[in-house]
C-alpha positions in Angstrom: 153.6 69.3 17.3 154.4 71.1 20.5 152.2 69.5 23.2 152.8 72.5 25.5 151.5 75.1 23.0 148.5 77.2 23.8 146.5 75.8 20.9 147.0 72.2 22.0 146.1 73.0 25.6 143.0 74.9 24.5 141.9 72.0 22.2 142.6 69.5 25.0 140.5 71.4 27.5 137.8 71.9 24.9 137.8 68.2 24.0 137.7 67.1 27.6 134.7 69.4 28.5 132.9 68.5 25.3 133.4 64.8 25.9 132.1 65.2 29.4 129.0 67.1 28.2 128.3 64.6 25.5 128.6 61.6 27.9 126.3 63.3 30.4 123.8 64.2 27.6 124.0 60.6 26.3 123.5 59.1 29.7 120.5 61.4 30.5 119.0 60.6 27.1 119.3 56.9 27.7 117.8 57.1 31.2 115.0 59.3 30.0 114.2 57.0 27.1 114.2 54.0 29.3 111.9 55.6 31.8 109.6 56.8 29.0 109.4 53.4 27.4 108.7 51.6 30.7 106.2 54.2 31.8 104.4 54.1 28.4 104.1 50.3 28.5 102.9 50.3 32.1 100.3 52.9 31.3 99.0 50.8 28.5 98.8 47.7 30.7 97.1 49.8 33.4 94.4 50.9 30.9 94.0 47.3 29.7 93.6 46.0 33.3 91.1 48.7 34.1 89.1 47.8 30.9 89.0 44.1 31.9 88.0 44.9 35.4 85.3 47.3 34.3 83.8 45.1 31.5 84.2 41.5 32.7 83.9 41.9 36.4 82.2 45.1 37.6 79.6 45.6 34.8 79.0 42.3 33.1 76.6 39.7 34.4 78.4 37.2 36.5 79.3 34.2 34.2 80.9 32.4 37.1 84.6 32.1 37.8 84.8 29.0 35.6 83.7 31.0 32.5 85.8 34.1 33.4 89.0 32.7 31.9 87.2 31.7 28.7 85.9 35.2 28.3 89.4 36.6 28.7 90.7 34.2 26.1 87.9 35.0 23.7 88.1 38.8 24.0 91.8 39.5 24.6 93.8 36.5 23.5 96.7 37.2 25.9 99.4 35.0 24.3 98.5 36.1 20.7 98.7 39.8 21.7 102.0 39.2 23.7 100.3 39.9 27.1 100.2 38.3 30.4 96.9 38.4 32.3 96.1 37.1 35.7 92.9 37.4 37.7 92.9 36.7 41.4 90.3 36.7 44.1 90.7 38.6 47.4 93.0 36.5 49.5 95.3 35.5 46.6 93.4 32.7 45.0 94.1 32.5 41.3 90.9 32.6 39.1 92.7 32.8 35.8 96.3 33.1 34.6 97.5 33.2 31.0 100.7 31.8 29.6 103.8 34.0 29.3 104.2 36.4 26.5 106.0 35.1 23.5 109.2 37.2 24.2 109.5 35.9 27.7 110.2 32.5 29.2 109.0 32.2 32.8 106.5 30.3 34.9 103.3 32.3 35.1 102.5 30.8 38.5 105.8 32.2 39.8 105.1 35.8 38.9 104.8 37.9 42.1 101.7 40.1 42.5 102.0 43.7 41.3 102.0 46.2 44.1 98.9 48.3 44.6 96.3 49.3 42.1 96.7 51.4 39.0 100.4 52.0 38.0 102.5 48.9 38.4 106.1 48.3 37.8 108.8 46.3 36.2 109.5 42.7 37.4 112.8 41.1 36.7 112.2 37.4 36.2 114.6 34.5 35.4 113.1 34.3 31.9 113.0 38.0 31.1 111.5 41.2 32.4 107.8 41.9 32.7 106.1 45.3 32.8 102.8 44.7 34.8 100.0 46.9 36.1 97.0 46.0 38.2 93.4 47.1 38.7 90.7 46.0 41.2 87.0 45.7 40.9 84.0 44.1 42.7 81.6 41.8 41.1 77.8 42.4 41.5 78.0 39.8 44.3 80.5 42.0 46.1 83.6 39.8 45.6 86.8 41.8 45.1 88.9 40.7 42.2 92.3 41.8 41.1 93.3 42.0 37.4 96.9 42.1 36.5 98.0 42.8 32.9 101.6 42.7 31.8 103.9 42.6 28.7 107.4 41.5 28.1 110.1 44.2 28.3 112.2 42.5 25.5 111.1 45.0 22.8 111.9 48.1 24.8 115.2 46.6 26.0 116.1 45.9 22.3 115.3 49.5 21.5 117.5 50.6 24.4 120.4 48.4 23.2 120.1 50.0 19.7 120.2 53.4 21.3 123.3 52.4 23.3 125.0 51.2 20.1 124.1 54.5 18.4 125.5 56.5 21.3 128.7 54.4 21.5 129.3 55.0 17.8 127.9 58.5 17.4 129.4 60.2 20.5 133.1 59.5 19.6 132.4 60.6 16.0 130.6 63.8 17.3 133.5 64.5 19.7 136.1 63.9 17.0 134.2 66.2 14.6 133.8 68.9 17.3 137.4 68.7 18.3 138.6 69.0 14.7 136.4 72.0 14.2 137.6 73.4 17.5 141.2 72.9 16.5 140.6 74.7 13.2 138.9 77.6 15.1 141.7 77.8 17.7 144.4 77.8 15.0 142.6 80.6 13.1 142.2 82.5 16.3 145.9 82.2 17.3 147.2 82.7 13.7 147.5 86.5 14.3 149.5 85.7 17.4 151.9 83.5 15.5 152.3 86.1 12.8 153.0 88.8 15.5 155.6 86.5 17.1 157.3 85.9 13.7 157.5 89.6 12.9 158.7 90.3 16.4 161.6 87.8 15.9 162.6 89.8 12.8 162.9 93.1 14.6 166.3 93.9 16.0 168.3 97.1 16.9 169.0 97.6 13.2 165.3 97.8 12.1 163.5 99.1 15.2 161.5 101.4 12.8 159.4 98.4 11.7 156.2 97.7 13.5 154.1 94.7 14.2 150.9 94.2 12.1 147.7 95.4 13.8 144.5 93.6 12.9 141.6 95.9 13.4 139.4 93.2 15.1 138.7 95.1 18.3 139.8 92.1 20.5 142.7 91.5 22.8 145.0 90.6 19.9 144.6 94.1 18.5 145.3 95.6 22.0 148.4 93.4 22.3 149.7 94.5 18.9 149.2 98.1 19.7 150.9 97.8 23.1 153.9 96.0 21.6 154.2 98.6 18.9 154.2 101.3 21.6 156.9 99.5 23.5 159.0 99.1 20.3 158.6 102.8 19.7 159.9 103.6 23.2 162.8 101.2 22.7 163.6 102.8 19.4 163.7 106.3 21.0 165.8 105.1 23.9 168.3 103.3 21.6 168.5 106.2 19.2 169.3 108.5 22.1 171.9 106.1 23.4 173.6 105.8 20.0 173.5 109.5 19.5 175.1 110.1 22.9 177.9 107.5 22.2 178.5 109.1 18.8 178.5 112.6 20.1 180.7 111.7 23.1 183.2 109.8 20.9 183.4 112.6 18.4 183.9 115.3 21.1 186.6 113.2 22.9 188.7 112.9 19.8 190.0 116.5 19.9 190.9 116.6 23.5 192.7 113.3 23.2 194.6 114.5 20.2 195.7 117.6 22.1 196.7 115.6 25.1 198.8 113.2 23.0 200.5 116.1 21.3 201.2 117.9 24.6 202.5 114.7 26.2 204.7 113.9 23.2 206.2 117.4 23.3 206.7 117.1 27.1 208.5 113.8 26.6 211.0 115.5 24.4 212.2 117.8 27.2 215.8 116.8 28.0 215.5 118.0 31.5 213.1 115.1 32.5 214.5 112.4 34.7 214.3 108.7 34.0 211.4 108.1 36.5 209.4 111.1 35.1 210.0 110.0 31.5 208.8 106.5 32.4 205.6 107.8 34.0 205.0 110.1 31.0 205.4 107.1 28.7 202.8 105.2 30.7 200.4 108.1 30.5 200.9 108.2 26.7 200.1 104.5 26.5 196.8 105.0 28.4 196.0 108.0 26.2 196.6 105.9 23.1 194.4 103.2 24.5 191.7 105.7 25.3 191.9 107.1 21.8 191.6 103.6 20.4 188.4 103.0 22.5 187.0 106.3 21.2 187.7 105.4 17.6 186.1 102.0 18.1 183.0 103.5 19.7 182.8 106.0 16.9 183.1 103.2 14.3 180.3 101.2 16.0 178.1 104.3 16.1 178.6 104.8 12.4 177.9 101.2 11.7 174.7 101.3 13.8 173.6 104.3 11.9 174.1 102.5 8.6 176.9 104.6 7.2 178.7 101.5 5.9 176.3 101.2 2.9 177.3 104.6 1.5 180.5 103.4 -0.2 179.5 99.9 -1.3 180.9 98.3 -4.5 182.2 95.1 -5.9 185.2 93.9 -3.8 187.7 91.1 -4.6 187.9 89.6 -1.2 190.8 87.3 -2.1 193.0 90.2 -3.3 192.0 92.4 -0.4 193.0 89.6 2.1 196.3 89.2 0.3 197.1 92.9 0.4 196.1 93.1 4.1 198.2 90.1 5.1 201.2 91.6 3.3 200.8 94.9 5.2 200.5 93.1 8.6 203.4 90.7 7.9 205.8 93.0 9.8 203.7 92.9 12.9 203.8 89.1 12.8 207.5 89.1 12.1 208.1 91.3 15.2 206.5 88.6 17.3 208.3 85.7 15.4 204.9 84.4 14.2 204.4 82.8 10.8 201.7 84.5 8.8 200.4 82.4 5.8 197.8 83.7 3.4 196.0 81.4 0.9 193.5 83.6 -0.9 191.7 82.3 -4.0 191.4 84.9 -6.8 188.2 86.4 -8.1 186.1 85.8 -5.0 183.9 88.9 -5.3 181.5 90.3 -2.8 179.4 93.4 -2.5 180.4 95.8 0.3 182.4 98.6 1.6 186.1 97.9 0.8 187.4 99.9 3.8 185.0 98.1 6.2 185.8 94.7 4.9 189.5 95.4 5.2 188.8 96.5 8.8 187.4 93.0 9.4 190.5 91.3 8.1 192.8 93.7 10.1 190.9 93.1 13.3 190.9 89.4 13.0 194.6 89.2 12.1 195.5 91.6 14.8 193.5 89.6 17.3 195.2 86.3 16.1 198.7 87.8 16.2 198.2 89.4 19.5 197.2 86.2 21.3 199.5 83.8 19.6 202.8 83.2 21.4 206.2 83.5 19.6 206.9 80.6 17.3 203.2 80.1 16.5 201.4 80.5 13.2 198.4 82.4 11.8 196.7 81.3 8.7 194.5 83.5 6.5 192.4 81.9 3.8 189.7 83.0 1.4 187.7 80.7 -0.9 184.3 80.3 -2.5 181.9 77.6 -1.3 178.8 77.2 -3.3 177.2 80.7 -3.3 179.2 82.1 -0.4 182.6 83.7 0.1 184.4 82.2 3.1 187.2 84.1 5.0 188.9 82.2 7.6 191.6 83.2 10.2 193.1 80.4 12.1 195.8 80.7 14.8 197.7 78.5 17.2 197.3 80.8 20.1 196.1 80.5 23.7 192.5 79.9 22.6 189.2 80.8 24.2 187.4 78.7 26.9 184.2 77.1 25.5 182.1 78.9 28.1 183.3 82.3 26.8 182.7 81.7 23.1 179.1 83.1 23.2 180.4 86.4 24.6 183.5 87.2 22.6 181.7 89.5 20.2 180.2 91.6 23.0 181.6 95.1 23.5 184.4 95.5 26.1 184.2 91.7 26.8 187.4 90.1 28.0 188.3 86.5 29.0 190.0 87.2 32.3 192.1 84.1 32.5 193.4 84.2 28.9 193.3 87.8 27.8 194.8 90.4 30.1 195.4 94.0 29.3 199.1 93.5 28.7 198.9 92.8 25.0 196.8 96.0 24.6 193.4 96.4 22.9 190.2 97.9 24.1 187.9 94.9 23.8 186.0 96.4 20.8 187.8 94.7 17.8 185.6 91.7 17.6 182.5 93.8 18.3 183.4 96.0 15.3 183.9 92.8 13.2 180.4 91.6 14.3 178.8 94.9 13.4 180.5 95.1 10.0 179.4 91.6 9.2 175.8 92.3 10.2 175.8 95.4 8.0 177.0 93.3 5.1 174.6 90.5 5.7 177.5 88.2 6.6 177.9 85.7 9.4 180.9 85.4 11.7 181.5 82.3 13.8 184.3 81.2 16.1 185.5 77.8 17.2 188.2 77.5 19.9 189.3 75.8 23.0 191.8 76.7 25.8 195.3 76.2 24.5 194.0 74.9 21.1 194.0 78.1 19.1 191.0 79.9 17.6 189.4 79.9 14.2 187.2 82.8 13.0 185.1 82.2 9.9 183.2 84.9 8.0 180.6 83.8 5.4 179.2 86.3 3.0 177.1 85.8 -0.2 179.0 86.1 -3.4 178.4 89.0 -5.7 176.3 88.2 -8.8 178.4 87.0 -11.6 181.1 85.4 -9.4 182.0 81.7 -10.0 179.4 79.6 -8.3 176.8 82.5 -8.3 174.4 82.9 -11.3 174.5 86.2 -13.2 
């Protein structure tokens, strides 16, 4: 998984924000619940304190302080009902105090007085928490009494602990489920983008007529697809115009160059020319020939770009074609005192244009012979490997620097240090090889090093019915 992908970053942001929201929501829920439980218990104790104050102190006949505790025990049973009750006289004298609630362990005499009258508060004692409220009343004799009623906070605290456990378990599960759902939604939302990127990778200068899929969703993805298709259409028009210009210019230049060559050759036959003039005329003829070669190369590339190579396709025995071509070029190798060896397996058939495939072999052999010094060797081999025909041209020439290998198939590219203009050539031979291979669905690769020779390898799918390829 690519951690820098847009989907991962979106899910990470979504998970972070969602986790923060869930944590805040859980914390607020816990605080609200704690406040609600405490407030509810204190309200209950306040009502009970008010009831005791109104019934036993303010309205009832005075039984005397000695009997007040007995009445509280008889009517309210504090320990049995899990309550703490304390009655004090003005000045702080204790009239009655019950034992601690069953869920708390503290000394009743050490419980501080609740502040004020009515709503009380929560007291944190060594033996547990106590939620207490107080009420005041005057006896018929005018004595002011204070009634405090409380209950242990153990039950509410147990409830809060259970809620914390539920939050600790539930929140990660909720976040995980939400993140999983978010990841699915993000992937579904970005799936059209991935499909567009995949289709865009498949579009090259040979199939610019294809367009990206447009999903009629009315969103930004549809707008992106439409914009990219418009850009591809503009590129197609520009490339078509460029190719047409190159083809037209190359075609129009052929006639003037032919006329120039003829005139120069006729002029060179003039016996009245001096040695210097004849030498200059020969130099001009060489440049005209090189220019004619460039024009022919550009015209060939234009035709290949236009798809004309598919018009004369048929079944070709690549091994026999390589052997015939090597035999024809053996004189060129002999002139440079270079050993040309051909090892071509028979019946290695491919589908393609015989003339174009021969041009590939010629260009590769010419390139190898041209840049191999006298006394070197050039090896041409053809064999079948699984479902592919492999054509290999290997030489012991000057080689190509590693940093230049990626550019050798570019048009007019030259390696300055190793390949000067002296051997000739227009810098289009390997470009034509690359274009013919692309038109035939073949791949061409090169391995080389400075002073270590070069190896060009062409791989093309075998024709159906060839050994190694099912009929």
